VOFI-400383 format. One line per field, with one value per residue: residue number from 1; chain; x, y, z of N, C-alpha, C, O in turn. Coordinates in Angstrom, 1 decimal, decimal comma. Example, Ala and Ser with C-alpha at 12.3 -4.5 7.8 and 13.67 -1.06 7.14 Angstrom:
BEGIN
i	[1 / 2]
ch	[A / A]
neast	[13,2 / 12,8]
nnorth	[-5,7 / -2,2]
nup	[7,8 / 7,1]
caeast	[12,3 / 13,7]
canorth	[-4,5 / -1,1]
caup	[7,8 / 7,1]
ceast	[13,2 / 12,9]
cnorth	[-3,3 / 0,0]
cup	[7,8 / 7,9]
oeast	[14,2 / 13,4]
onorth	[-3,3 / 1,1]
oup	[8,5 / 8,0]
end
This chain:
BEGIN
i	[1 / 2 / 3 / 4 / 5 / 6 / 7 / 8 / 9 / 10 / 11 / 12 / 13 / 14 / 15 / 16 / 17 / 18 / 19 / 20 / 21 / 22 / 23 / 24 / 25 / 26 / 27 / 28 / 29 / 30 / 31 / 32 / 33 / 34 / 35 / 36 / 37 / 38 / 39 / 40 / 41 / 42 / 43 / 44 / 45 / 46 / 47 / 48 / 49 / 50 / 51 / 52 / 53 / 54 / 55 / 56 / 57 / 58 / 59 / 60 / 61 / 62 / 63 / 64 / 65 / 66 / 67 / 68 / 69 / 70 / 71 / 72 / 73 / 74 / 75 / 76 / 77 / 78 / 79 / 80]
ch	[A / A / A / A / A / A / A / A / A / A / A / A / A / A / A / A / A / A / A / A / A / A / A / A / A / A / A / A / A / A / A / A / A / A / A / A / A / A / A / A / A / A / A / A / A / A / A / A / A / A / A / A / A / A / A / A / A / A / A / A / A / A / A / A / A / A / A / A / A / A / A / A / A / A / A / A / A / A / A / A]
neast	[-14,5 / -13,6 / -11,0 / -11,2 / -12,3 / -10,1 / -8,3 / -9,5 / -9,6 / -6,9 / -5,9 / -7,5 / -6,7 / -4,0 / -4,2 / -5,3 / -3,4 / -1,0 / -1,9 / -2,2 / 0,5 / 1,8 / 0,4 / 1,0 / 3,7 / 3,9 / 2,6 / 4,3 / 6,6 / 5,6 / 5,1 / 7,7 / 8,7 / 7,9 / 9,7 / 11,8 / 13,3 / 13,8 / 12,2 / 9,3 / 5,8 / 3,9 / 1,3 / 1,7 / 3,8 / 2,5 / 0,5 / 2,0 / 3,1 / 1,2 / 0,1 / 2,3 / 2,4 / -0,1 / 0,3 / 2,4 / 1,1 / -0,8 / 1,0 / 2,5 / 0,5 / -0,4 / 1,9 / 2,4 / -0,1 / -0,5 / 1,6 / 0,8 / -1,7 / -1,0 / 0,6 / -1,3 / -3,2 / -1,7 / -1,2 / -3,8 / -4,5 / -2,6 / -3,3 / -5,8]
nnorth	[-22,5 / -21,1 / -20,6 / -18,9 / -16,6 / -16,0 / -15,3 / -13,0 / -11,4 / -11,0 / -9,7 / -7,4 / -6,2 / -5,8 / -4,0 / -1,8 / -1,2 / -0,7 / 1,4 / 3,4 / 3,6 / 4,5 / 6,9 / 8,4 / 8,7 / 10,2 / 12,6 / 13,5 / 14,0 / 16,0 / 17,9 / 18,4 / 19,7 / 22,3 / 23,7 / 24,1 / 26,4 / 26,1 / 24,0 / 22,5 / 23,6 / 22,0 / 20,9 / 20,6 / 18,8 / 16,6 / 16,1 / 15,2 / 12,9 / 11,2 / 9,2 / 7,3 / 6,5 / 5,3 / 3,1 / 1,8 / 1,2 / -0,7 / -2,7 / -3,4 / -4,2 / -6,5 / -8,1 / -8,3 / -9,0 / -11,5 / -13,0 / -12,9 / -14,2 / -16,8 / -17,6 / -17,4 / -19,3 / -21,6 / -21,8 / -22,2 / -24,6 / -26,3 / -26,1 / -27,3]
nup	[1,7 / 3,9 / 3,1 / 1,0 / 2,3 / 3,9 / 2,0 / 0,8 / 3,0 / 3,6 / 1,3 / 1,5 / 3,9 / 3,4 / 1,3 / 2,5 / 4,5 / 3,0 / 1,5 / 3,5 / 4,3 / 1,9 / 1,4 / 3,7 / 3,4 / 1,0 / 1,8 / 3,8 / 2,3 / 0,7 / 2,5 / 3,4 / 1,2 / 1,4 / 2,8 / 1,2 / -1,0 / -3,8 / -4,6 / -6,3 / -5,9 / -3,3 / -4,2 / -6,9 / -7,0 / -5,8 / -7,7 / -9,9 / -9,0 / -8,1 / -10,1 / -10,2 / -7,6 / -7,3 / -8,9 / -7,6 / -5,3 / -6,1 / -7,0 / -4,6 / -3,0 / -4,3 / -4,1 / -1,2 / -0,3 / -1,6 / -0,4 / 2,3 / 2,1 / 1,3 / 3,4 / 5,5 / 4,7 / 4,7 / 7,4 / 8,5 / 7,2 / 8,3 / 11,0 / 11,0]
caeast	[-15,0 / -12,7 / -9,8 / -11,6 / -12,4 / -8,8 / -7,6 / -10,1 / -9,2 / -5,5 / -5,8 / -8,1 / -5,9 / -2,7 / -4,5 / -5,5 / -2,1 / -0,1 / -2,4 / -1,8 / 1,9 / 2,2 / -0,1 / 1,7 / 5,0 / 3,7 / 2,2 / 5,5 / 7,5 / 5,1 / 5,3 / 9,1 / 9,0 / 7,5 / 10,9 / 12,9 / 12,9 / 13,9 / 11,3 / 8,0 / 4,8 / 3,4 / 0,2 / 2,3 / 4,5 / 1,6 / -0,2 / 2,9 / 3,6 / 0,1 / 0,0 / 3,3 / 2,0 / -1,2 / 0,9 / 3,1 / 0,1 / -1,3 / 2,0 / 2,9 / -0,7 / -0,4 / 3,0 / 2,2 / -1,4 / -0,3 / 2,4 / 0,0 / -2,7 / -0,4 / 1,0 / -2,5 / -3,9 / -0,9 / -1,4 / -5,1 / -4,4 / -1,8 / -4,0 / -7,0]
canorth	[-21,2 / -20,4 / -20,1 / -17,7 / -15,5 / -15,7 / -14,6 / -11,7 / -10,6 / -10,7 / -8,7 / -6,1 / -5,6 / -5,3 / -2,9 / -0,7 / -0,9 / -0,2 / 2,7 / 4,3 / 3,9 / 5,4 / 8,3 / 9,1 / 9,1 / 11,3 / 13,8 / 13,9 / 14,5 / 17,3 / 18,9 / 18,8 / 20,6 / 23,7 / 24,4 / 24,3 / 27,5 / 25,7 / 22,9 / 22,9 / 23,6 / 20,6 / 20,4 / 20,2 / 17,5 / 15,5 / 15,8 / 14,5 / 11,7 / 10,3 / 8,0 / 6,3 / 6,0 / 4,3 / 1,9 / 1,2 / 0,7 / -2,0 / -3,8 / -3,8 / -4,9 / -7,8 / -8,9 / -8,5 / -9,8 / -12,9 / -13,7 / -13,1 / -15,2 / -18,1 / -18,0 / -17,7 / -20,5 / -22,7 / -21,9 / -22,8 / -26,0 / -27,0 / -26,2 / -28,1]
caup	[1,9 / 4,8 / 2,4 / 0,2 / 3,2 / 4,3 / 0,8 / 0,6 / 4,2 / 3,5 / 0,3 / 1,9 / 4,9 / 2,9 / 0,5 / 3,4 / 5,1 / 2,0 / 1,1 / 4,6 / 4,3 / 0,8 / 1,5 / 4,7 / 2,9 / 0,1 / 2,5 / 4,5 / 1,3 / 0,2 / 3,6 / 3,4 / 0,1 / 1,7 / 3,4 / 0,2 / -1,9 / -5,2 / -4,9 / -6,8 / -4,9 / -2,9 / -5,0 / -8,2 / -6,8 / -5,6 / -9,0 / -10,8 / -8,4 / -7,8 / -10,9 / -9,8 / -6,3 / -7,5 / -9,5 / -6,5 / -4,3 / -6,6 / -7,0 / -3,3 / -2,4 / -4,8 / -3,5 / 0,2 / -0,2 / -2,0 / 0,6 / 3,5 / 1,8 / 1,3 / 4,8 / 6,3 / 4,2 / 5,2 / 8,9 / 8,7 / 6,8 / 9,3 / 12,2 / 10,9]
ceast	[-14,1 / -11,4 / -10,1 / -11,7 / -11,0 / -8,1 / -8,2 / -9,7 / -7,8 / -5,3 / -6,4 / -7,3 / -4,6 / -3,0 / -4,7 / -4,2 / -1,1 / -0,6 / -2,1 / -0,4 / 2,3 / 1,7 / 0,6 / 3,1 / 4,9 / 3,4 / 3,4 / 6,4 / 6,9 / 5,2 / 6,8 / 9,5 / 8,7 / 8,7 / 12,0 / 12,5 / 12,9 / 13,0 / 10,0 / 7,0 / 4,3 / 2,3 / 0,7 / 3,0 / 3,6 / 0,8 / 0,7 / 3,2 / 2,4 / -0,1 / 1,0 / 2,9 / 0,8 / -0,7 / 1,6 / 2,2 / -0,5 / -0,2 / 2,4 / 1,7 / -0,7 / 0,7 / 2,7 / 0,9 / -1,2 / 0,5 / 1,6 / -1,1 / -2,1 / 0,0 / -0,3 / -3,2 / -3,1 / -1,1 / -2,7 / -5,1 / -3,7 / -2,5 / -5,3 / -6,7]
cnorth	[-20,4 / -19,9 / -18,9 / -16,5 / -15,1 / -14,9 / -13,2 / -10,8 / -10,2 / -9,6 / -7,3 / -5,5 / -5,1 / -4,0 / -1,6 / -0,2 / -0,2 / 1,2 / 3,8 / 4,6 / 4,8 / 6,8 / 9,1 / 9,6 / 10,3 / 12,6 / 14,3 / 14,5 / 15,9 / 18,3 / 19,4 / 19,7 / 22,0 / 24,4 / 24,6 / 25,3 / 27,0 / 24,5 / 23,4 / 22,9 / 22,2 / 20,1 / 19,9 / 18,9 / 16,4 / 15,1 / 15,0 / 13,1 / 10,7 / 9,1 / 6,9 / 5,7 / 5,0 / 3,0 / 1,1 / 0,6 / -0,6 / -3,1 / -4,3 / -4,5 / -6,3 / -8,7 / -9,2 / -9,3 / -11,2 / -13,6 / -13,9 / -14,1 / -16,6 / -18,5 / -18,3 / -19,0 / -21,7 / -22,9 / -22,6 / -24,2 / -26,8 / -27,1 / -27,1 / -29,6]
cup	[2,9 / 4,1 / 1,6 / 1,1 / 3,7 / 3,2 / 0,7 / 1,8 / 4,1 / 2,5 / 0,8 / 3,0 / 4,4 / 2,0 / 1,4 / 4,0 / 4,2 / 1,6 / 2,2 / 4,5 / 3,1 / 0,9 / 2,6 / 4,2 / 1,9 / 0,8 / 3,3 / 3,5 / 0,9 / 1,3 / 3,7 / 2,3 / 0,4 / 2,3 / 2,4 / -0,8 / -3,4 / -5,6 / -5,5 / -5,7 / -4,5 / -3,8 / -6,4 / -8,1 / -6,6 / -6,9 / -9,9 / -10,3 / -8,2 / -8,7 / -10,5 / -8,4 / -6,4 / -8,0 / -8,4 / -5,5 / -4,8 / -6,6 / -5,6 / -2,6 / -3,0 / -4,2 / -2,0 / 0,4 / -0,5 / -0,9 / 1,8 / 3,3 / 1,9 / 2,7 / 5,7 / 5,9 / 4,7 / 6,7 / 9,2 / 8,3 / 7,8 / 10,6 / 12,2 / 10,6]
oeast	[-13,9 / -10,9 / -9,2 / -11,3 / -10,8 / -7,4 / -7,4 / -9,4 / -7,4 / -4,5 / -5,8 / -7,1 / -4,2 / -2,2 / -4,2 / -3,9 / -0,5 / 0,2 / -1,7 / 0,0 / 3,1 / 2,4 / 0,8 / 3,5 / 5,7 / 3,9 / 3,6 / 7,1 / 7,7 / 5,5 / 7,0 / 10,4 / 9,2 / 8,8 / 13,1 / 11,4 / 12,2 / 13,0 / 9,6 / 7,2 / 4,3 / 2,3 / 0,2 / 2,9 / 3,7 / 0,5 / 0,2 / 3,5 / 2,7 / -0,3 / 0,7 / 3,2 / 0,8 / -1,1 / 1,5 / 2,4 / -0,6 / -0,5 / 2,5 / 1,9 / -1,0 / 0,5 / 2,8 / 0,9 / -1,8 / 0,2 / 1,6 / -1,4 / -2,8 / -0,3 / -0,3 / -3,6 / -3,6 / -1,1 / -2,8 / -5,7 / -4,1 / -2,4 / -5,7 / -7,6]
onorth	[-19,2 / -18,8 / -18,0 / -15,4 / -13,9 / -13,9 / -12,2 / -9,6 / -9,0 / -8,7 / -6,3 / -4,3 / -4,0 / -3,1 / -0,6 / 1,0 / 0,8 / 2,1 / 4,9 / 5,8 / 5,7 / 7,7 / 10,3 / 10,7 / 11,2 / 13,7 / 15,5 / 15,6 / 16,8 / 19,5 / 20,5 / 20,5 / 22,9 / 25,7 / 25,1 / 25,2 / 27,6 / 24,1 / 24,5 / 22,4 / 21,3 / 18,9 / 19,0 / 18,0 / 15,3 / 13,9 / 14,1 / 12,2 / 9,5 / 8,0 / 5,7 / 4,5 / 4,0 / 1,9 / -0,1 / -0,5 / -1,6 / -4,2 / -5,5 / -5,5 / -7,2 / -9,9 / -10,4 / -10,2 / -12,1 / -14,8 / -15,0 / -14,9 / -17,5 / -19,7 / -19,2 / -19,7 / -22,8 / -24,1 / -23,4 / -25,1 / -27,9 / -28,2 / -27,6 / -30,4]
oup	[2,7 / 4,5 / 1,5 / 0,7 / 3,9 / 3,5 / 0,5 / 1,6 / 4,5 / 2,7 / 0,5 / 3,0 / 4,8 / 1,9 / 1,0 / 4,1 / 4,5 / 1,4 / 1,9 / 4,7 / 3,3 / 0,6 / 2,4 / 4,5 / 1,9 / 0,4 / 3,4 / 3,8 / 0,7 / 1,0 / 4,0 / 2,4 / -0,2 / 2,2 / 2,8 / -1,4 / -4,2 / -6,7 / -5,3 / -4,6 / -5,4 / -4,1 / -6,9 / -8,9 / -7,2 / -7,1 / -10,6 / -11,0 / -8,0 / -8,2 / -10,5 / -8,2 / -5,6 / -7,6 / -8,3 / -5,0 / -4,0 / -6,2 / -5,4 / -1,9 / -2,2 / -3,9 / -1,7 / 1,3 / 0,1 / -0,6 / 2,4 / 4,2 / 2,4 / 3,1 / 6,4 / 6,8 / 5,1 / 7,2 / 10,1 / 9,0 / 8,1 / 11,3 / 13,2 / 10,5]
end
């Protein structure tokens, strides 16, 4: 049961952290577009980029969450 809780906690924490990182980068890029006259409006850029950002969010969550879950389970196994 403790391993299941570790796996769920690691995936939840990486999902949250990766979401924060991706959203902050997208907002920073959209804010930077305001200062360029040849760039599309920020809302249009965000609308076009959101599907790729969601896909990247899932992929990075799976990679980082799996790694964190394996490391956490190995540490708990070693400690017990």
